[in-house]
Z-matrix of the N, CA and C atoms (Angstrom, degrees):
N
C 1 1.434
C 2 1.531 1 108.95
N 3 1.340 2 117.04 1 126.60
C 4 1.458 3 121.50 2 -177.84
C 5 1.526 4 109.83 3 -75.28
N 6 1.306 5 115.25 4 136.56
C 7 1.457 6 120.15 5 177.79
C 8 1.509 7 109.05 6 -97.86
N 9 1.317 8 116.18 7 170.36
C 10 1.458 9 121.09 8 176.86
C 11 1.526 10 110.14 9 -60.52
N 12 1.339 11 115.94 10 -37.75
C 13 1.470 12 119.83 11 178.70
C 14 1.522 13 110.86 12 -64.49
N 15 1.364 14 117.54 13 -38.13
C 16 1.466 15 120.82 14 177.44
C 17 1.524 16 110.79 15 -62.80
N 18 1.327 17 116.54 16 -44.69
C 19 1.466 18 118.81 17 -178.57
C 20 1.515 19 110.55 18 -67.51
N 21 1.341 20 117.27 19 -33.71
C 22 1.464 21 120.11 20 176.16
C 23 1.524 22 110.75 21 -66.02
N 24 1.332 23 116.85 22 -37.48
C 25 1.464 24 121.08 23 -177.63
C 26 1.521 25 111.82 24 -71.18
N 27 1.337 26 117.58 25 -28.74
C 28 1.457 27 119.42 26 -174.97
C 29 1.521 28 113.66 27 -99.06
N 30 1.300 29 117.95 28 -14.72
C 31 1.469 30 117.99 29 -177.46
C 32 1.520 31 110.58 30 -71.82
N 33 1.317 32 116.20 31 149.51
C 34 1.469 33 118.28 32 175.80
C 35 1.529 34 109.86 33 -59.85
N 36 1.284 35 115.51 34 142.08
C 37 1.460 36 120.50 35 179.50
C 38 1.518 37 109.61 36 -83.48
N 39 1.323 38 114.76 37 151.50
C 40 1.460 39 121.43 38 177.62
C 41 1.526 40 108.19 39 -120.19
N 42 1.308 41 115.53 40 155.03
C 43 1.462 42 119.79 41 178.91
C 44 1.525 43 110.57 42 -56.69
N 45 1.330 44 117.18 43 -33.78
C 46 1.467 45 120.60 44 -178.18
C 47 1.528 46 112.60 45 -65.95
N 48 1.340 47 118.03 46 -12.45
C 49 1.466 48 121.37 47 176.64
C 50 1.527 49 111.93 48 -72.61
N 51 1.309 50 117.73 49 -15.94
C 52 1.459 51 122.57 50 -172.41
C 53 1.527 52 110.36 51 -115.92
N 54 1.322 53 117.59 52 120.21
C 55 1.469 54 120.24 53 -174.73
C 56 1.535 55 114.63 54 -82.93
N 57 1.316 56 117.66 55 37.60
C 58 1.468 57 119.97 56 174.68
C 59 1.522 58 109.57 57 -72.15
N 60 1.318 59 116.17 58 150.59
C 61 1.471 60 119.51 59 171.71
C 62 1.521 61 109.76 60 -73.16
N 63 1.323 62 116.19 61 -28.03
C 64 1.457 63 121.43 62 -179.40
C 65 1.531 64 110.40 63 -84.42
N 66 1.316 65 116.31 64 115.64
C 67 1.465 66 120.66 65 176.92
C 68 1.532 67 110.08 66 -63.40
N 69 1.324 68 117.28 67 -34.99
C 70 1.458 69 121.23 68 177.55
C 71 1.523 70 110.57 69 -61.07
N 72 1.328 71 117.79 70 -47.54
C 73 1.457 72 121.39 71 -179.63
C 74 1.528 73 111.22 72 -64.41
N 75 1.311 74 116.99 73 -39.12
C 76 1.467 75 120.39 74 177.80
C 77 1.528 76 110.49 75 -63.19
N 78 1.309 77 117.42 76 -42.90
C 79 1.469 78 120.70 77 178.43
C 80 1.519 79 111.66 78 -66.52
N 81 1.327 80 117.77 79 -42.13
C 82 1.462 81 121.01 80 177.66
C 83 1.525 82 110.72 81 -63.04
N 84 1.327 83 117.13 82 -40.81
C 85 1.465 84 120.71 83 178.45
C 86 1.518 85 111.03 84 -60.62
N 87 1.322 86 116.87 85 -44.67
C 88 1.463 87 120.55 86 179.01
C 89 1.525 88 110.85 87 -61.44
N 90 1.317 89 117.23 88 -44.05
C 91 1.457 90 121.59 89 -179.17
C 92 1.524 91 111.75 90 -66.34
N 93 1.313 92 117.18 91 -46.59
C 94 1.465 93 121.29 92 -178.18
C 95 1.525 94 110.43 93 -63.18
N 96 1.322 95 117.36 94 -45.62
C 97 1.462 96 119.61 95 -179.81
C 98 1.521 97 111.87 96 -63.55
N 99 1.322 98 116.98 97 -35.87
C 100 1.463 99 119.83 98 177.91
C 101 1.521 100 110.34 99 -69.55
N 102 1.313 101 117.52 100 -57.02
C 103 1.464 102 120.90 101 -172.76
C 104 1.513 103 113.32 102 -72.29
N 105 1.325 104 118.18 103 -23.88
C 106 1.454 105 120.83 104 -178.73
C 107 1.534 106 112.11 105 -91.98
N 108 1.306 107 116.80 106 -0.98
C 109 1.458 108 121.00 107 -178.01
C 110 1.529 109 110.80 108 -71.68
N 111 1.338 110 117.83 109 120.59
C 112 1.470 111 119.92 110 176.69
C 113 1.534 112 112.11 111 -57.99
N 114 1.316 113 116.41 112 -36.17
C 115 1.469 114 120.13 113 -179.84
C 116 1.532 115 110.07 114 -64.13
N 117 1.339 116 116.81 115 -47.72
C 118 1.463 117 121.99 116 178.70
C 119 1.529 118 110.17 117 -60.07
N 120 1.333 119 116.28 118 -49.15
C 121 1.463 120 119.98 119 -179.70
C 122 1.523 121 111.36 120 -60.48
N 123 1.337 122 116.46 121 -43.53
C 124 1.460 123 120.71 122 -179.92
C 125 1.517 124 112.31 123 -62.07
N 126 1.343 125 116.87 124 -42.61
C 127 1.465 126 120.15 125 179.33
C 128 1.520 127 111.30 126 -65.48
N 129 1.324 128 117.03 127 -40.96
C 130 1.469 129 120.89 128 178.55
C 131 1.527 130 109.92 129 -63.22
N 132 1.332 131 116.82 130 -45.32
C 133 1.464 132 120.51 131 179.40
C 134 1.532 133 110.40 132 -59.97
N 135 1.320 134 116.78 133 -46.23
C 136 1.468 135 120.58 134 -178.37
C 137 1.531 136 110.95 135 -62.85
N 138 1.323 137 116.85 136 -43.67
C 139 1.470 138 120.44 137 -178.09
C 140 1.529 139 111.88 138 -74.11
N 141 1.328 140 116.55 139 -16.42
C 142 1.465 141 120.86 140 177.47
C 143 1.524 142 111.44 141 -86.89
N 144 1.331 143 116.07 142 -3.63
C 145 1.457 144 120.01 143 -179.95
C 146 1.513 145 113.37 144 78.84
N 147 1.322 146 116.79 145 16.85
C 148 1.458 147 120.78 146 -179.62
C 149 1.531 148 109.50 147 -77.08
N 150 1.315 149 115.94 148 142.54
C 151 1.462 150 120.02 149 179.18
C 152 1.527 151 111.51 150 -88.32
N 153 1.308 152 117.33 151 -6.58
C 154 1.466 153 122.37 152 -177.52
C 155 1.533 154 109.30 153 -91.88
N 156 1.335 155 116.04 154 140.14
C 157 1.462 156 119.03 155 177.48
C 158 1.526 157 110.08 156 -90.92
N 159 1.318 158 116.15 157 170.75
C 160 1.460 159 121.30 158 -174.44
C 161 1.526 160 112.93 159 -61.88
N 162 1.341 161 120.71 160 -44.31
C 163 1.475 162 118.45 161 179.33
C 164 1.532 163 112.81 162 -62.69
N 165 1.331 164 116.75 163 -38.89
C 166 1.470 165 119.87 164 177.57
C 167 1.522 166 110.04 165 -67.02
N 168 1.331 167 116.64 166 -40.09
C 169 1.461 168 122.88 167 177.36
C 170 1.529 169 109.97 168 -56.11
N 171 1.324 170 116.49 169 -50.77
C 172 1.462 171 120.95 170 -178.66
C 173 1.532 172 111.39 171 -64.66
N 174 1.316 173 117.07 172 -39.47
C 175 1.465 174 121.15 173 -179.85
C 176 1.524 175 110.85 174 -63.31
N 177 1.321 176 117.04 175 -47.77
C 178 1.470 177 120.53 176 178.89
C 179 1.529 178 110.76 177 -61.24
N 180 1.334 179 115.95 178 -42.01
C 181 1.472 180 120.70 179 -179.15
C 182 1.527 181 110.31 180 -60.86
N 183 1.330 182 117.43 181 -46.10
C 184 1.466 183 120.32 182 -178.76
C 185 1.524 184 111.91 183 -68.70
N 186 1.315 185 117.93 184 -40.84
C 187 1.463 186 120.22 185 -179.27
C 188 1.524 187 111.77 186 -66.31
N 189 1.331 188 117.98 187 -36.15
C 190 1.464 189 119.46 188 177.66
C 191 1.533 190 110.08 189 -69.91
N 192 1.337 191 116.45 190 -40.01
C 193 1.464 192 119.77 191 -178.07
C 194 1.525 193 112.39 192 -70.24
N 195 1.335 194 117.85 193 -41.25
C 196 1.457 195 121.09 194 -170.15
C 197 1.511 196 115.03 195 -113.70
N 198 1.314 197 118.07 196 -4.00
C 199 1.455 198 120.31 197 179.19
C 200 1.518 199 112.17 198 81.17
N 201 1.334 200 116.22 199 -171.90
C 202 1.466 201 120.65 200 -177.31
C 203 1.525 202 111.97 201 -54.61
N 204 1.321 203 114.91 202 141.52
C 205 1.462 204 120.60 203 -177.96
C 206 1.521 205 109.90 204 -136.28
N 207 1.312 206 115.63 205 149.53
C 208 1.457 207 120.47 206 170.89
C 209 1.530 208 107.90 207 -71.37
N 210 1.306 209 117.66 208 151.51
C 211 1.474 210 120.05 209 178.93
C 212 1.531 211 112.98 210 -55.53
N 213 1.324 212 117.74 211 -36.00
C 214 1.468 213 119.90 212 179.82
C 215 1.525 214 111.39 213 -65.80
N 216 1.331 215 116.75 214 -40.01
C 217 1.466 216 120.34 215 177.56
C 218 1.526 217 110.21 216 -67.53
N 219 1.324 218 116.51 217 -39.48
C 220 1.459 219 120.87 218 178.14
C 221 1.524 220 110.32 219 -63.56
N 222 1.313 221 116.96 220 -41.46
C 223 1.458 222 119.04 221 179.69
C 224 1.528 223 111.08 222 -66.79
N 225 1.319 224 117.10 223 -30.72
C 226 1.466 225 120.28 224 177.13
C 227 1.525 226 110.99 225 -68.09
N 228 1.339 227 118.06 226 -48.33
C 229 1.467 228 119.57 227 -178.19
C 230 1.526 229 112.19 228 -69.96
N 231 1.328 230 116.76 229 -26.09
C 232 1.464 231 120.13 230 177.55
C 233 1.529 232 111.87 231 -87.72
N 234 1.326 233 116.63 232 -5.38
C 235 1.470 234 122.74 233 179.83
C 236 1.526 235 111.32 234 54.72
N 237 1.328 236 115.02 235 48.87
C 238 1.458 237 120.38 236 178.83
C 239 1.522 238 109.41 237 -144.52
N 240 1.302 239 115.92 238 173.11
C 241 1.455 240 120.75 239 -177.94
C 242 1.511 241 113.53 240 -81.73
N 243 1.313 242 114.79 241 164.53
C 244 1.461 243 121.70 242 -178.58
C 245 1.526 244 111.91 243 -60.73
N 246 1.327 245 118.00 244 -38.41
C 247 1.471 246 119.70 245 -178.69
C 248 1.521 247 110.91 246 -66.18
N 249 1.335 248 117.26 247 -36.24
C 250 1.469 249 119.95 248 178.38
C 251 1.526 250 110.31 249 -68.90
N 252 1.332 251 116.91 250 -41.02
C 253 1.469 252 120.57 251 177.31
C 254 1.520 253 109.75 252 -61.43
N 255 1.315 254 116.92 253 -40.53
C 256 1.463 255 120.72 254 178.69
C 257 1.533 256 110.89 255 -59.23
N 258 1.323 257 117.41 256 -41.90
C 259 1.472 258 121.64 257 178.13
C 260 1.527 259 111.34 258 -64.99
N 261 1.330 260 116.16 259 -43.50
C 262 1.469 261 120.76 260 179.23
C 263 1.525 262 109.44 261 -61.66
N 264 1.326 263 116.34 262 -47.18
C 265 1.464 264 121.31 263 -178.19
C 266 1.529 265 110.28 264 -62.60
N 267 1.327 266 117.66 265 -42.06
C 268 1.475 267 120.12 266 178.06
C 269 1.533 268 111.23 267 -59.50
N 270 1.343 269 116.83 268 -42.62
C 271 1.476 270 119.71 269 178.05
C 272 1.528 271 110.97 270 -63.85
N 273 1.327 272 116.53 271 -42.79
C 274 1.465 273 120.53 272 -179.65
C 275 1.525 274 111.20 273 -68.71
N 276 1.330 275 117.55 274 -33.96
C 277 1.469 276 121.13 275 174.41
C 278 1.529 277 109.85 276 -64.32
N 279 1.318 278 116.73 277 -43.92
C 280 1.470 279 120.90 278 -179.88
C 281 1.528 280 111.02 279 -62.13
N 282 1.338 281 116.55 280 -31.77
C 283 1.471 282 121.01 281 177.25
C 284 1.530 283 112.04 282 -80.98
N 285 1.342 284 116.61 283 -7.83
C 286 1.459 285 120.89 284 -179.49
C 287 1.519 286 113.40 285 80.11
N 288 1.334 287 117.62 286 20.34
C 289 1.461 288 120.86 287 -175.18
C 290 1.521 289 114.26 288 -98.65
N 291 1.331 290 117.97 289 -22.54
C 292 1.462 291 120.54 290 177.05
C 293 1.517 292 109.29 291 -133.67
N 294 1.320 293 114.44 292 161.84
C 295 1.464 294 120.48 293 175.42
C 296 1.516 295 108.53 294 -140.61
N 297 1.304 296 114.56 295 154.33
C 298 1.464 297 121.40 296 175.70
C 299 1.527 298 107.54 297 -102.03
N 300 1.322 299 115.51 298 135.30
C 301 1.458 300 121.27 299 175.59
C 302 1.522 301 108.28 300 -136.12
N 303 1.307 302 115.84 301 167.33
C 304 1.458 303 121.12 302 177.05
C 305 1.524 304 108.39 303 -80.27
N 306 1.312 305 115.95 304 136.30
C 307 1.461 306 121.75 305 177.44
C 308 1.525 307 107.87 306 -69.92
N 309 1.348 308 118.25 307 118.65
C 310 1.469 309 119.68 308 -178.11
C 311 1.530 310 113.32 309 -63.40
N 312 1.346 311 117.36 310 -22.62
C 313 1.465 312 119.68 311 -179.97
C 314 1.529 313 112.03 312 -84.29
N 315 1.356 314 116.75 313 -13.66
C 316 1.468 315 121.26 314 178.87
C 317 1.526 316 107.22 315 -157.02
N 318 1.313 317 115.67 316 99.20
C 319 1.462 318 121.53 317 -175.68
C 320 1.516 319 115.30 318 -58.04
N 321 1.337 320 117.15 319 -13.69
C 322 1.472 321 120.22 320 178.30
C 323 1.521 322 111.78 321 -85.39
N 324 1.321 323 116.84 322 -15.83
C 325 1.468 324 121.33 323 -174.29
C 326 1.533 325 111.27 324 -99.60
N 327 1.314 326 114.66 325 156.48
C 328 1.463 327 122.50 326 179.66
C 329 1.519 328 109.91 327 -110.08
N 330 1.323 329 115.64 328 144.43
C 331 1.467 330 121.75 329 172.30
C 332 1.521 331 108.47 330 -114.41
N 333 1.320 332 115.41 331 142.36
C 334 1.461 333 122.26 332 173.27
C 335 1.522 334 106.21 333 -104.36
N 336 1.323 335 116.29 334 126.28
C 337 1.467 336 119.63 335 179.72
C 338 1.518 337 110.08 336 -137.23
N 339 1.313 338 114.87 337 161.08
C 340 1.456 339 121.24 338 178.71
C 341 1.524 340 110.32 339 -78.05
N 342 1.315 341 115.92 340 142.89
C 343 1.462 342 121.15 341 169.12
C 344 1.525 343 106.76 342 -85.13
N 345 1.314 344 116.97 343 177.56
C 346 1.466 345 120.29 344 176.20
C 347 1.529 346 110.55 345 -58.72
N 348 1.341 347 116.47 346 -42.88
C 349 1.469 348 120.33 347 177.74
C 350 1.529 349 110.49 348 -65.95
N 351 1.331 350 117.11 349 -34.35
C 352 1.457 351 121.75 350 177.56
C 353 1.515 352 112.53 351 -66.52
N 354 1.332 353 116.34 352 -37.95
C 355 1.468 354 120.38 353 176.36
C 356 1.533 355 109.35 354 -61.48
N 357 1.331 356 116.40 355 -43.86
C 358 1.471 357 120.01 356 178.72
C 359 1.529 358 110.44 357 -63.17
N 360 1.334 359 116.86 358 -43.19
C 361 1.468 360 120.32 359 178.91
C 362 1.524 361 110.82 360 -64.31
N 363 1.337 362 117.52 361 -39.63
C 364 1.462 363 121.43 362 179.57
C 365 1.524 364 110.95 363 -65.43
N 366 1.325 365 116.50 364 -38.14
C 367 1.473 366 118.67 365 175.82
C 368 1.525 367 110.34 366 -62.87
N 369 1.322 368 117.03 367 -33.91
C 370 1.463 369 120.81 368 174.82
C 371 1.516 370 111.67 369 -63.47
N 372 1.324 371 117.16 370 -36.79
C 373 1.464 372 122.31 371 176.69
C 374 1.531 373 109.59 372 -62.21
N 375 1.323 374 116.11 373 -45.35
C 376 1.464 375 119.48 374 179.03
C 377 1.530 376 111.36 375 -67.25
N 378 1.328 377 117.92 376 -32.24
C 379 1.465 378 120.95 377 176.46
C 380 1.527 379 110.57 378 -62.63
N 381 1.338 380 116.74 379 -36.32
C 382 1.468 381 119.84 380 175.55
C 383 1.527 382 110.62 381 -61.51
N 384 1.321 383 117.00 382 -42.78
C 385 1.464 384 121.03 383 177.07
C 386 1.514 385 111.51 384 -61.61
N 387 1.337 386 116.27 385 -40.66
C 388 1.464 387 119.95 386 177.83
C 389 1.531 388 110.79 387 -62.43
N 390 1.346 389 116.27 388 -40.03
C 391 1.465 390 119.66 389 177.40
C 392 1.525 391 111.27 390 -64.76
N 393 1.321 392 115.64 391 -38.77
C 394 1.457 393 120.04 392 -179.53
C 395 1.527 394 110.98 393 -64.01
N 396 1.323 395 117.71 394 -48.20
C 397 1.468 396 119.74 395 -178.07
C 398 1.528 397 110.90 396 -68.93
N 399 1.331 398 117.24 397 -33.10
C 400 1.467 399 119.79 398 177.03
C 401 1.521 400 110.26 399 -62.40
N 402 1.334 401 116.52 400 -39.01
C 403 1.468 402 119.25 401 178.30
C 404 1.523 403 110.99 402 -67.43
N 405 1.328 404 117.53 403 -40.61
C 406 1.466 405 120.89 404 178.88
C 407 1.526 406 110.44 405 -60.74
N 408 1.328 407 116.42 406 -41.25
C 409 1.470 408 121.19 407 -173.52
C 410 1.529 409 113.50 408 -94.27
N 411 1.322 410 116.56 409 9.66
C 412 1.462 411 121.39 410 -174.01
C 413 1.531 412 113.82 411 -51.01
N 414 1.314 413 118.84 412 -41.50
C 415 1.462 414 121.14 413 -177.16
C 416 1.522 415 114.41 414 -92.33
N 417 1.312 416 117.28 415 5.72
C 418 1.457 417 120.75 416 -177.61
C 419 1.530 418 110.61 417 -86.21
N 420 1.316 419 115.62 418 147.81
C 421 1.465 420 119.49 419 174.75
C 422 1.527 421 108.98 420 -74.99
N 423 1.327 422 116.13 421 157.99
C 424 1.470 423 120.37 422 176.81
C 425 1.530 424 110.38 423 -57.89
N 426 1.324 425 116.27 424 -38.28
C 427 1.457 426 121.14 425 -179.86
C 428 1.529 427 111.35 426 -64.48
N 429 1.330 428 116.85 427 -44.01
C 430 1.468 429 120.48 428 178.57
C 431 1.530 430 110.81 429 -63.86
N 432 1.325 431 117.05 430 -41.20
C 433 1.468 432 120.31 431 178.96
C 434 1.529 433 109.76 432 -63.12
N 435 1.314 434 117.30 433 -44.21
C 436 1.474 435 120.96 434 -179.94
C 437 1.526 436 110.76 435 -63.39
N 438 1.332 437 117.12 436 -45.71
C 439 1.463 438 121.23 437 179.93
C 440 1.524 439 110.61 438 -61.37
N 441 1.335 440 116.98 439 -47.16
C 442 1.461 441 121.18 440 -179.84
C 443 1.529 442 110.54 441 -63.62
N 444 1.319 443 116.87 442 -41.86
C 445 1.462 444 121.44 443 178.99
C 446 1.523 445 110.73 444 -61.97
N 447 1.327 446 116.80 445 -45.35
C 448 1.469 447 120.79 446 179.72
C 449 1.532 448 111.19 447 -63.15
N 450 1.334 449 116.75 448 -44.73
C 451 1.457 450 120.07 449 179.80
C 452 1.531 451 111.53 450 -67.30
N 453 1.324 452 116.98 451 -37.07
C 454 1.461 453 120.53 452 177.82
C 455 1.523 454 110.47 453 -65.97
N 456 1.331 455 117.04 454 -41.97
C 457 1.472 456 120.30 455 177.71
C 458 1.525 457 110.26 456 -60.66
N 459 1.305 458 116.34 457 -42.36
C 460 1.472 459 120.51 458 178.30
C 461 1.531 460 109.83 459 -64.05
N 462 1.332 461 116.72 460 -44.59
C 463 1.462 462 121.41 461 -179.63
C 464 1.523 463 110.82 462 -60.85
N 465 1.327 464 117.28 463 -45.53
C 466 1.466 465 121.21 464 -178.83
C 467 1.527 466 110.19 465 -63.74
N 468 1.323 467 117.45 466 -44.00
C 469 1.469 468 120.96 467 178.68
C 470 1.524 469 110.33 468 -59.05
N 471 1.330 470 117.08 469 -46.91
C 472 1.461 471 120.82 470 179.93
C 473 1.529 472 111.53 471 -68.14
N 474 1.333 473 117.67 472 -36.31
C 475 1.463 474 121.23 473 179.08
C 476 1.525 475 110.72 474 -66.06
N 477 1.324 476 117.30 475 -39.94
C 478 1.466 477 120.84 476 178.47
C 479 1.526 478 109.99 477 -66.00
N 480 1.318 479 116.58 478 -44.41
C 481 1.466 480 120.50 479 178.56
C 482 1.528 481 110.31 480 -61.57
N 483 1.309 482 116.58 481 -43.72
C 484 1.458 483 121.21 482 179.42
C 485 1.528 484 111.19 483 -66.13
N 486 1.333 485 116.65 484 -39.40
C 487 1.469 486 120.82 485 179.46
C 488 1.522 487 110.20 486 -60.54
N 489 1.323 488 116.88 487 -40.38
C 490 1.458 489 119.80 488 178.69
C 491 1.534 490 110.71 489 -62.01
N 492 1.323 491 116.30 490 -39.72
C 493 1.462 492 120.45 491 177.82
C 494 1.528 493 110.67 492 -68.25
N 495 1.338 494 116.82 493 -40.70
C 496 1.472 495 120.48 494 179.49
C 497 1.524 496 111.10 495 -63.03
N 498 1.336 497 116.64 496 -36.07
C 499 1.459 498 120.03 497 178.06
C 500 1.527 499 111.28 498 -63.96
N 501 1.319 500 116.76 499 -28.25
C 502 1.466 501 121.08 500 179.22
C 503 1.523 502 112.16 501 -81.02
N 504 1.349 503 117.48 502 -38.56
C 505 1.463 504 119.73 503 -171.81
C 506 1.507 505 114.50 504 -122.31
N 507 1.315 506 118.82 505 -0.22
C 508 1.455 507 120.13 506 -173.67
C 509 1.525 508 109.16 507 74.98
N 510 1.301 509 116.21 508 -150.77
C 511 1.468 510 120.01 509 -179.86
C 512 1.525 511 111.85 510 -101.71
N 513 1.325 512 115.76 511 24.14
C 514 1.459 513 119.49 512 173.53
C 515 1.522 514 108.76 513 -71.30
N 516 1.324 515 117.58 514 150.34
C 517 1.467 516 118.55 515 178.50
C 518 1.530 517 110.24 516 -61.01
N 519 1.340 518 117.15 517 147.85
C 520 1.467 519 119.69 518 177.99
C 521 1.536 520 110.28 519 -60.23
N 522 1.343 521 115.86 520 144.49
C 523 1.463 522 120.46 521 176.79
C 524 1.511 523 108.67 522 -73.04
N 525 1.314 524 114.95 523 140.10
C 526 1.481 525 119.38 524 -179.29
C 527 1.496 526 110.46 525 -102.32
């Protein structure tokens, strides 16, 4: 039986859920929490008839984007423990999608990388994302999509640059 807390956890988030003064930040928070939710991703995958589960989906996506990774780095980006990553990797190895190799920079360490079949499967994961964004933008004009894409690219570039500065100084005001 679903509780009120369950329905709150699964409902799409709205910007009004977040008491930021910045409407942009509130909207981004709602979007990130929705799209980054393992539960949401898992339900979409299941209803799409995909045979891949959400943890495998995320693992393939990260390995294609960033290349071979140590299990500890993979567990960090997946926000899970080493034992869970080990289980995910074993399943992906059994499917022939990933392989373990020795890290050439440290012979004691292991790297997880995609096999040729894994690269193909990972491209399928990205194709799902392309289908998702196409559905979101279905009623948008080409001009609106281009404008939003350009502004988003600018925002991401500035956010990355700012994040690097924040990592150096925290959220203290920049020195003049």
